[in-house]
ZALUM-46926 format. One record per residue: x, y, z of N, C-alpha, C, O in turn; residue in three letters. Coordinates in steps of 0.2 Angstrom, whole numbers, plus 5000, padded with zeros to 4 digits. Layout:
XYZXYZXYZXYZALA;...
***
This chain:
473842754763473942794769473242804772472742824769UNK;473142794779472542804782472442874784472842904787UNK;471842904782471742974783471042984787470943044789UNK;470742924789470242934794470142864798470342814796UNK;469942874804469842814809469142814812469042854817UNK;468742784809468042784811467942754818467542774822UNK;468342704820468342684827468442734832468142744837UNK;468942784831469042834835468442884835468342904841UNK;468142894830467642944830467042914834466642944837UNK;466842844833466342814837466442814844466042824848UNK;467142804846467242814853467142884856466942884862UNK;467342934852467243004854466443014855466243044860UNK;466042994851465343004851465042964857464542984860UNK;465342904859465142864864465242904871464742904875UNK;465742944871465942984877465443044877465343074882UNK;465343064871464843124871464143114873463843164875UNK;463943054873463343034876463342994883462842964885UNK;463942994886464042964892463843014898463543074896UNK;463842994904463743034910464243094910464043144913UNK;464743094907465243144907465243184901465743214899UNK;464643184898464643214891464843294891465143314886UNK;464643324896464843404897465543414897465843454894UNK;465943374901466643374902466943354895467443394893UNK;466743304892466943284885466943344880467343354876UNK;466343374880466243424875466643484876466843514871UNK;466743504882467143564884467843544882468243594880UNK;468043484883468743464881468843474873469343504871UNK;468343444869468343454862468443524860468743544855UNK;467943564863467943634861468643674863468843724860UNK;468943654869469543684871470043674866470543704866UNK;470043614863470543594857470343624851470643604845UNK;469843664850469543694844469343644839469443654833UNK;469043584841468843534837468243564833467743584836UNK;468243554826467743574822467343514819467643464819UNK;466743524816466443464812466843434807466843374806UNK;467243474803467643454798468243404800468543374796UNK;468343404807468943364809468643284809469143244809UNK;468043274808467843204808467843184800467643224796UNK;468043124799468143104792467443094789467343104783UNK;466943054792466343044789465843104789465743134794UNK;465543114783465143174782464543174787464343224790UNK;464243114788463743104793463943124800463543154804UNK;464543104802464743124808464843194809464743224815UNK;465043234804465143304804464443334806464443384810UNK;463943314803463243344804463043324811462743374814UNK;463143264814462943254821463343294826463043324830UNK;464043304825464343344829464143414829464143444834UNK;464043444823463843514822463143524826463043574829UNK;462743474826462043474830462143474837461843514841UNK;462643434839462743424847463043494849462843514854UNK;463543524845463743584848463243644848463243684852UNK;462843644843462343694842461843684848461643744851UNK;461643624850461243614856461543634862461243664867UNK;462243624863462543634869462643714870462543734875UNK;462743754864462743824865462043854867462043914869UNK;461543814865460843834867460743814874460143824877UNK;461143784878461043754884460743694885460443674890UNK;460743654879460343584879460843534878461243534874UNK;460843484883461243424883460843364883460443354888UNK;460743324877460343264877460643204877461243194876UNK;460143154880460343084880460343054872460143094868UNK;460642994871460742974865460042964861459942984855UNK;459542934865458842924862458542984860458242994855UNK;458543034865458243094864458543134858458243164854UNK;459243134858459543164852459343134845459343174840UNK;459243064845459043034839458443064836458343084830UNK;457943074840457343104838457343174836457143204831UNK;457743214840457943284838458243294832458043334828UNK;458743254831459143254825458743244818458843274813UNK;458343184819457943164813457343214811457143214806UNK;457143254816456643304815456843374813456443414813UNK;457543374813457843444812457643474804457543424800UNK;457643534803457443564797458043534792458643544794UNK;457843514786458343494781458543424781459043404778UNK;458243384786458443314786458343274780457843294776UNK;458743224778458743194772458343124773458243104779UNK;458143094767457743034768458042974770457742934774UNK;458742974769459142914772459442924779459842884781UNK;459242984782459542994788459442944794459842924798UNK;458842914793458642864798459042804798459142774803UNK;459142784792459542724791460242734793460542694796UNK;460542794791461142804794461242814801461742794804UNK;460742844804460642844811460642784815461042774820UNK;460242734812460242664815460942634815461142604820UNK;461242634809461942614809462442644814462842614817UNK;462342714814462742754818462742734826463242724829UNK;462042724828461942704835462242634837462542624842UNK;462242594832462442524833463242524834463442494838UNK;463542564830464242574830464542604837465042584840UNK;464142654839464342694845464242654851464642654855UNK;463642614851463542574857464042514857464242484863UNK;464342494852464842444851465542464853466042424854UNK;465642534853466342564855466542554862466042544866UNK;467142554863467342544870467942594872468442604869UNK;467742644876468142694878467942724885467342724886UNK;468442754889468242784895468542854895468842874890UNK;468342894900468542964900469342974900469643024897UNK;469642924903470442924903470742914896471342934895UNK;470342894891470542884884470442954880470642954874UNK;470043004883469843054879470443094875470443104869UNK;470943114879471543154876471843114870471943144865UNK;471943054871472243014866471743014860472043014854UNK;471143004861470643004855470643064852470643064845UNK;470643124855470643184852471243194848471243224843UNK;471843174851472443184847472443144840472643174835UNK;472143084841472143044834471643074829471743074823UNK;471043104832470643134828470943194824470843204818UNK;471243234828471643294825472143274820472243304815UNK;472543224822473043194817472743174811473143184805UNK;472243144811471943114804471743184800471743184794UNK;471443234804471243294800471843324797471743344791UNK;472343334801472943364798473243324792473443354787UNK;473243264792473443224787473043234781473343244775UNK;472443234781471943254775472143324772472143324766UNK;472143374777472343434775473043444771473143474766UNK;473543404774474143404771474143374764474543404760UNK;473843314763473843284757473443334752473643334746UNK;472943364754472543404749473043464747473043484741UNK;473443494752473843554750474443524746474643564741UNK;474643464747475243444742474943434735475243444730UNK;474343404735474043394728473943464725474043464719UNK;473743514728473643584726474243604723474343644718UNK;474843594727475443624725475743594719476043624715UNK;475643524718475843494712475443524706475743534701UNK;474843534707474443564701474643634699474543664693UNK;474943674704475243744703475943744700476143804698UNK;476243694700477043694698477143724692477643764691UNK;476743714687476843744680476543814679476743844674UNK;476243844684475943904683476043954689475944014688UNK;476443934694476543974700477343974701477543914702UNK;477644024703478344024705478443984711478043984715UNK;479043944711479143894716479143934723478943904728UNK;479443994723479544034729478844044733478744044739UNK;478344064728477644074731477344014734477044014739UNK;477443954730477243894733477443874739477143854744UNK;478143884740478443874746478243914752478143894758UNK;478143984751477944024756477244004758477044004764UNK;476843994753476143974755476143904759475743904763UNK;476543864757476643804761476843814768476643774772UNK;477343854769477543874776476943894780476943874786UNK;476543944778476043964781475543914783475243904789UNK;475343874778474943814779475243764784474843734789UNK;475843754784476243704788476143734796476043694800UNK;476243794796476243824803475543814806475543804812UNK;475043834802474343824805474243754807473843734812UNK;474443704803474343634804474743614810474443574814UNK;475343634811475743614816475443634823475543604828UNK;475143694823474843724829474243684832474143674837UNK;473943644827473443604829473643534832473343514837UNK;474243514830474543454833474843464840474943414844UNK;475043524841475443534848474943564853474643604852UNK;475043524859474643544864475043584869475643574870UNK;474743634872475043674877474643674883474143654883UNK;474943704889474543704895474143764896473943784901UNK;474043804890473643864890472943844891472643794888UNK;472643874896471943854898471443904894471343954895UNK;471143874888470643914884469943904887469543944885UNK;469843864892469243854895469343854903469743804905UNK;469043894906469143894914468443914917468143974915UNK;468243884922467543904925467643954930468243954934UNK;467143994931467244044937467244004944467644034948UNK;466943954945466943924951467443864951467943854955UNK;467443824946467943764945468643784944469043744946UNK;468743844942469443864940469743914946470243934945UNK;469343924951469543964957470143944960470643984961UNK;470243884961470843864965471443874960472043894963UNK;471443864954471943874949472143944949472743964949UNK;471643994949471844064949472144084956472544134956UNK;471844054961472144074968472944054968473344094970UNK;473043994965473743964965474144014961474744024963UNK;473944034955474344074951474444144954475044174954UNK;473944174958474044234961474544234966474944284967UNK;474544174970475044164975475744164972476244194975UNK;475844134967476544124963476744194961477344214962UNK;476244234958476444304955476644344961477044384960UNK;476244344967476444384972477044364976477444414977UNK;477244304976477844284980478444284976478944304978UNK;478444274969479044274965478744284958478744234954UNK;478644344956478444364949478944344944478744324938UNK;479544334945480044314940479944234939479944214933UNK;479844204944479744124943479044114939478944064936UNK;478544164939477944164936478044184929477544184925UNK;478644204927478744224920478444294918478244314913UNK;478344334924478144404923478644454920479144454923UNK;478544484915479044524911478944604912478344624913UNK;479444634913479444714913479744744907480044714903UNK;479544814906479844844900480544864901480944874896UNK;480744874907481444904908481444974909481945004911UNK;480845014908480845084910480545084917479945064918UNK;480945114922480745114929480045154930479645124933UNK;479945204926479345244928478745214924478145234926UNK;478845174920478245134917478145074921477545064923UNK;478645034922478544974926478244984933477844944936UNK;478345044936478145064942477345074943477045054948UNK;477145094937476345114937475945064933475345054934UNK;476245024928475844984924475944914926475544864924UNK;476444894930476544824932476944784927477144814922UNK;476944724928477244674923476744644918476144644919UNK;477044614913476644584908476644504909477144474911UNK;476044474909476044404910476044364904475944394898UNK;476244294904476244254898475644264894475044264896UNK;475744264887475144274883475044344880474644354875UNK;475444394883475344464881475844484875476444454875UNK;475644534871476044554865476144624866475644664866UNK;476744654865476944724866477244744860477744714858UNK;477144804858477444834852477744904854477344944857UNK;478344914853478644984853478545014846478544984841UNK;478445084846478345114840478745184840478745224845UNK;479145184835479545244834479845254827479745214823UNK;480045314826480345334819481045304819481345274824UNK;481345304813481945274811482545314816482545374816UNK;482945274819483445304823483245334830483745364833UNK;482645324832482445354838482545304844482645324849UNK;482545244843482645194848482345134849482245104854UNK;482045104843481645044844482144984846481944954851UNK;482644974843483144924844483444934851483444884855UNK;483544994853483845004860483344984865483544954870UNK;482745004864482144984869482044914869482044884875UNK;482044874864482044804864482544774867482544724871UNK;483244794866483744764869483744784877483944734881UNK;483544844879483444854886482944814889483044784895UNK;482344794886481844754889482144684890482044654895UNK;482544654884482844594885483344584891483244534895UNK;483744634891484244634897483944644904484144604908UNK;483544684904483144694911482844634913482944624919UNK;482544594909482244534911482744474912482644434917UNK;483244474908483744424909484144434915484244384919UNK;484244494917484644504923484244474929484544464935UNK;483544474929483144454934483044384934482644354938UNK;483344344929483344274929482844244924482744184924UNK;482444284920482044254915482344234909482944254908UNK;482044184906482344154900482144194894481544204892UNK;482644214890482544264884482844234878483444214878UNK;482444244872482744234866482644294861482144334862UNK;483044314857483044374852483044344845483444304843UNK;482544364841482644354834482744424830482244464830UNK;483344424827483444494824483544484816483744434814UNK;483244534813483244534806483744584803484144574798UNK;483844644806484244694804485044684805485344704800UNK;485244654810485944644811486144574813485644534815UNK;486744554812486944484814486944474821486844524825UNK;486944414823486944394830487544424834487444444840UNK;488044424831488744444834488644524835488844544841UNK;488444564830488344634831487844644837487844694841UNK;487244604837486744614842487044604849486944644854UNK;487444554850487744534856488244594858488344604864UNK;488644614853489044674855488744734858488944764862UNK;488144744856487744794859487544784866487444824870UNK;487344714867487244694874487844704878487844724884UNK;488444684875489144694879489244764881489444784886UNK;489044814876489144884877488644914883488944944887UNK;488044884883487544904888487844884895487744924900UNK;488044824895488244794902488944814905489044824911UNK;489344834900490044864903490044934903490544964906UNK;489644974899489745044899490245064894490445124894UNK;490545014890491045034885490745044879490245004877UNK;490945094875490645114869490645054864491045014863UNK;490045044860489944994856490544984850490744934848UNK;490745044848491245044843491845004845492244974840UNK;492045004851492644974853492544894853493044864852UNK;491944874853491844794852491844784845492144734842UNK;491444824841491344804834491944814830492144784825UNK;492444864832493044874828493644834831494144834828UNK;493544804837494044754840494544794844495044764846UNK;494444864845494944894849494944874856495544884859UNK;494444844859494444824866494944774868495144774873UNK;495144734863495644684864496344714866496744674869UNK;496444774864497144804866497144834873497644864875UNK;496544834877496544864883496344804888495844784889UNK;496844774892496744724897496244734902495844694904UNK;496244804905495744814910495044814907494544784910UNK;494944834901494244834898494044764897493444744897UNK;494544724894494444654893494244614900493744574899UNK;494544634905494344604912493644624914493244584916UNK;493444684913492744714914492244674910491744654912UNK;492444664903491944634899491844564901491244544902UNK;492344524902492244454904491844454911491444404912UNK;492044494916491744494922490944504922490544474925UNK;490844564918490144584918489644534915489144524917UNK;489944504909489544454906489444394910488844364910UNK;489944374914489944314918489444324924489044274926UNK;489344384926488944394932488144414930487744414934UNK;488044424924487344434921486944374921487144324919UNK;486344384924485844334924486044274929486544284933UNK;485644224928485844164933486444124930486544124924UNK;486844084934487444054932487344004926487744004922UNK;486743974926486643924920486243954915485943914911UNK;486044014915485644044910486044074904486644094905UNK;485644094899485944134893485444164889484844134889UNK;485544214885485144244880485344214873485944224872UNK;484944184870485044164863484844214858484244234858UNK;485244234853485044274848485144244841485644214839UNK;484544244838484444214831484444264826484044314826UNK;484844254821484844304815484544274809484744224807UNK;484044304807483644284801483644344796483244384796UNK;484244344792484344404788483844414782483744464779UNK;483444364780483044364774482444324775482444264778UNK;481844344772481244304772481044274779480944214780UNK;481044324784480944304791480144304791479844354793UNK;479844244790479144234790478844214797479244194801UNK;478244214798477944194805478144114806478244094811UNK;478144084800478344004801479044004803479143954807UNK;479544044801480144034804480244054811480544024815UNK;479844104813479844124820479544074824479844054830UNK;479044044822478743984825479243924826479243894832UNK;479543914821480043854821480643874826480843824829UNK;480843934826481443954831481143944838481543914842UNK;480543964840480343964847480243884848480443864854UNK;479943854844479743784845480343734846480343694850UNK;480943754843481543714843482043744848482643714848UNK;481943794851482443824855482543774861482043744863UNK;483143774864483343724869482943734875482943684880UNK;482643794877482343804883481643844881481643874876UNK;481143834886480543874885480643944887480843954893UNK;480543994882480744064884480144094888479544084887UNK;480344144892479844184896479744244891479144274892UNK;480244264888480144324884480444314877481044284876UNK;480144334872480344324865480344394862479844434861UNK;480944424859481044484856481144474849481544434847UNK;480644504845480744504838480944574835480544624836UNK;481544584833481744654831481844654823482444634821UNK;481344674819480744694822480144674817480344654811UNK;479544674819478944654814478944694808478744664803UNK;479144754808479144794801479544764796479444774790UNK;480044724798480544694793480344624791480644584787UNK;479844594794479644524793479244524786478944574784UNK;479244464784478844444778478244404779478344344782UNK;477644414777477044374778477044314774476844264776UNK;477344324768477344264763476744244760476644184758UNK;476244294760475644284757475644284749475944334747UNK;475444244746475444234738475044294735474444304737UNK;475344334731475044384727474844454731474544494729UNK;475144454738475044514742475744544744476144504746UNK;475744604743476444644744476544644751476144634756UNK;477244644753477444634760477244694764477144684770UNK;477044754761476844814765476144824765475844874767UNK;475744774762475044774762474744764769475044724773UNK;474244794771473944784778473744714779473844694785UNK;473544674774473444604775474044564777474044524781UNK;474644584774475244554776475444564784475644524787UNK;475344634785475444644792474944614797475144594803UNK;474344604795473844574799474044504800473944474806UNK;474344464795474544404796475144394801475244354805UNK;475644444800476244444805476044464812476244424816UNK;475644514813475444534820475044474823475044464829UNK;474544444819474144394822474544334824474444304829UNK;475044324820475444264822475844274828475944234832UNK;476144334829476544354835476144344841476344324846UNK;475544374840475044374846474944294848474844274853UNK;474844254842474644184843475244154847475144104851UNK;475844164845476444134848476444144855476744104859UNK;476244204857476344224865475844184869476044154874UNK;475244164866474844114869475044044869475044004873UNK;475244024863475443954861476043934865476043874868UNK;476543974866477143964870477143984877477643984881UNK;476644014879476544044886477144094888477444084893UNK;477244144884477744184885477544254883476944264881UNK;477944304884477744374882478144394876478744374875UNK;477844414871478144434864478244514864477744544864UNK;478844534863478944604861479244614854479644574852UNK;478944664851479244684844479144764843479044794848UNK;479344784837479244854836479044874829479044824825UNK;478744934828478544944821478745024820478945064824UNK;478845034813479045104811478545154811477945144809UNK;478645214814478245274814478345314807478845304804UNK;477845344806477845394800478445444800478445474806UNK;478745454795479345504795478945574794478445584791UNK;479345624798479045694797478445714801478145754799UNK;478345674806477745684810477945724817477545724821UNK;478545744817478745784823478645734829478945684829UNK;478345764834478245724840477645674840477545644845UNK;477245684835476645644835476845564833477245554829UNK;476545524837476645454836476145424832475545414834UNK;476345414825475845384821476245334816476845344815UNK;475845284814476245234809476145264802475845314800UNK;476545224798476645244791475945254787475845294783UNK;475445204789474745214786474245194792474445164797UNK;473645224791473145204796473045134797472845104802UNK;473045094791472945024791473444984796473244944800UNK;474045004795474544974799474344984807474344934811UNK;474245044808474145064815473545024818473545004824UNK;472945014814472344984816472544904817472344884822UNK;472944884812473144804813473444794819473344754823UNK;474044834820474444824826474044834833474144804838UNK;473644894832473344914838472844864840472644854846UNK;472544824836472044774837472344714840472044684844UNK;472944704838473244634841473644654847473744604851UNK;473944704848474444724854474044734860473444764860UNK;474244704866474044714872474244784875473844814878UNK;474844804873475144864875475544894869475944854866UNK;475444954868475844994863476245054866475945084870UNK;476845054865477345104868477645144863477945124859UNK;477545214863477745264858478445284861478445304867UNK;478945294857479545324858479645384854479645374848UNK;479645444857479645504853480145554855480445554860UNK;480245604850480645664852480245724850480145734844UNK;479945754855479545804854479945874854480545874855UNK;479545924853479945994853480146004860480746034860UNK;479845994865480046004872480645954873481145984877UNK;480645894870481245854871481845884868482445884870UNK;481745914862482345944858482646004862483246014862UNK;482246034865482446094869482746084876483046124879UNK;482646024878482846004885483546004886483945984881UNK;483746034892484546034893484646024900484246054905UNK;485145984902485245974909486045954910486345954905UNK;486245944916486945924917486945854920486645834924UNK;487445814917487545744919488345734920488645744915UNK;488545714926489245704927489645764925490245754922UNK;489445824926489845884925489845904917490145954915UNK;489445874913489345884906488645904904488145884907UNK;488545954900487945984898487645934893487945914888UNK;487045914894486745864889486045904886485645924890UNK;486045904880485445934876485045874873485345834869UNK;484445874874483945834871483845774876484245744880UNK;483245744875482945684878482445654874482345674868UNK;482145594876481645564873481045554878481145544884UNK;480445544875479845524879479645464877479545444871UNK;479445414882479245354881478545344884478445354890UNK;478045334880477345334883476945274881477045244876UNK;476545254886476045204885475445234881475045284883UNK;475345214874474845244870474245194870473745214867UNK;474345134872473745084872473945034877474445014878UNK;473445014881473544964886472844944889472444994890UNK;472744884890472144864893472144864901472644834904UNK;471744904904471744914911472344934914472544914920UNK;472744974911473345004914473345084912473045104907UNK;473645124916473645194915474045214909474545184908UNK;473845264905474245294900474745344902474645404903UNK;475345324905475845364908476445364903476445334898UNK;476945404905477545414902478145424906478045434912UNK;478745424903479345434906479845474901479645474895UNK;480345504904480845544900481445504901481645494907UNK;481845494896482545464896483045504892482845544887UNK;483645504894484145534890484545474887484845434890UNK;484545464880484845404877485545414877485845464876UNK;485845354877486645344877486745294871486945234873UNK;486645314865486645264859487345234859487345174857UNK;487845264860488545234860488645184864489045134863UNK;488245184870488345124875487645084875487545044879UNK;487245094870486545064870486145054876485945004878UNK;486145114880485745124886485445194887485545234882UNK;485145204892484845264893484845284901484945244905UNK;484845354902484745374909484045394910483645424906UNK;483745374916483045384918483045404925483245364930UNK;482745464927482645484934481945454936481445464933UNK;482045414942481345384945480945444948481245484952UNK;480345444946479845494948479445464954479245404954UNK;479245514958478845494964478145494962477745454965UNK;477945524957477245534955477145514947477645514943UNK;476645484946476545464939476445524934476145574936UNK;476745524928476645574923476245544918476345504914UNK;475645574918475145554913475345574906475645624905UNK;475245524901475445544894475045604892474345604892UNK;475345654889475045714886474845764891474645824889UNK;475045754897474945804903475445794908475845744908UNK;475245824914475645804920476245844921476445894918UNK;476745824925477345854927477845854921477945804918UNK;478045914920478545924914479145964917479145994922UNK;479745954913480345994915480346044910480246044904UNK;480546104913480546164909481146164904481646134905UNK;480946174898481346174892481846234892481646284895UNK;482346234888482746294887482446354885482546414887UNK;481946344880481646394877481146424882481146494882UNK;480846384886480346414891480746454896480546504899UNK;481346424898481746464903481946534900481946584904UNK;482146534894482346594891481746644891481846704892UNK;481146624889480546664889480446694896480246754897UNK;480446654901480346674908480846724910480646774914UNK;481446714908482046764910481946834907482046884910UNK;481646824900481546894897480946924900480946984901UNK;480446894902479846924906480046954912479847004914UNK;480546914916480746934923481147004922481147044926UNK;481547004916482047064915481547124914481747174916UNK;481047114910480647164908480247194914480147254915UNK;480047154918479747174924480147214929479947264932UNK;480847194929481247224934481447294931481547344934UNK;481447304924481547364921481047414922481147474923UNK;480447384922479847424923479747454930479547514931UNK;479947424935479947444942480547484944480547504950UNK;481147484940481747514942481647594942481247614938UNK;481947634947481947704947482147734940482647714937UNK;481647784938481747814931482147884932481847934931UNK;482747874934483247934934483647934928483847884925UNK;483747994926484148014919484847984919485047964914UNK;485147984926485847964926485847884928486447864929UNK;485347854928485347784930485647744924485547754918UNK;486147704926486547664922486047604919485647574923UNK;486147584913485847524910486047464914486547444915UNK;485447424917485647364920485647304915485247304911UNK;486147264916486247204912486047144915486147134921UNK;485747094912485447034914485746974910485846984904UNK;486046924914486246864910485646824909485446784914UNK;485446824903484846784901484946704901484446664901UNK;485546684901485746614900485946584907486046524908UNK;485946634912486146604919485646564922485046574921UNK;485846504925485346464928485046494935485446514939UNK;484346494935484046514942484046454947484146464953UNK;484046394944484046334949484346274945484346274938UNK;484546224948484746164945484246124942483746114946UNK;484246104936483746064933483845994935483445944933UNK;
***
């Protein structure tokens, strides 16, 4: 089996010393080519020296490089002989700039082959002393990393301030004219989207909430909000089956309670069946669909990568419900260790860039923290916070618990607060919603002004109203005429002064 191709390496070096040397080197660096990608040890030393000089702002011709390389600190006695042979082979190579992409592909392919064979040999040595499940998990992680090297994407990792201006102008025009066509994603919360704008491909967003507060509901809302606008969406669920997940979508779109779908009662009502079919038919573009993948166990980053890579269409939005239930598959490291979470969050952020999409997921908040948004441990929060572009907290504060209003003639007690707690170059604002868990949706009043997280416009709670009414009643009693025969004045402390 061939694991190195010296002709390919000599051709690449020929281009590195050509008139287009700077373009060639930038291309190699954009593909993350390292010295170890070269098979010959001497070639690795040469490439490392070329990169070092380039980072110092120096680009040398072949003859000048020879002198510089041979006079470097730590040079060996036989370097001159090797250099003479190297120069002869490079000058004899035949390649043009048009061949560069193919040459780089072959160089990387040889490197991946060597790493794969090394890993397989290591796995064979471990068979008698390591559980097979650990070997497989370790192999999956290694396979994902190698696979990412082989796959080219259109993500630009190198762009010049001047040379890339036309590309940026073209992108800005597309985003301005048709943000949906540009794959720009929204949260689905009106008062957040209004002020923070949309997320562009490559961004990673995390919802954070306690158990039962609304992580899945928010992820579902984000998925449907973008699908309705014509974006391509896939969902990877761990907690529930694809069928149950889609029943929740059905409930959201029809306004019919989820239990009627899950228990099958809806089939007994022809009118609701007609609504069901019509609403699903009208949702999104005629030829589009949301695909839901159920991975009930061992949902590793490698499996998520495989699902996205083999999905029948390129997604604009990937929902992973949720990261807290994923397995890192790191040998000898517990699933809830910060190192495992670092592997998971790093991979999800990587997928957003690799597949030019936006990735949304969620994580568990610490129990018993009242309205405070904090994760189970500080390490988790640090890991996710470092990787996420945006973090959104879903909370039920004391004020939310006391909140009361009227909706469609019925009194509703309680609400939720959804806040931006981390974001690059966006305001930390918030919105209030009234959840409708039975229908997997929420009510949200659009505000004219931004409500800053932790301050700003608030709605009076029932407790505050009660306190204000008591204070008002005391003041009225103090100023009332003090006659012995005055009858005691009664006040209805629960009466509404104004509509909330």
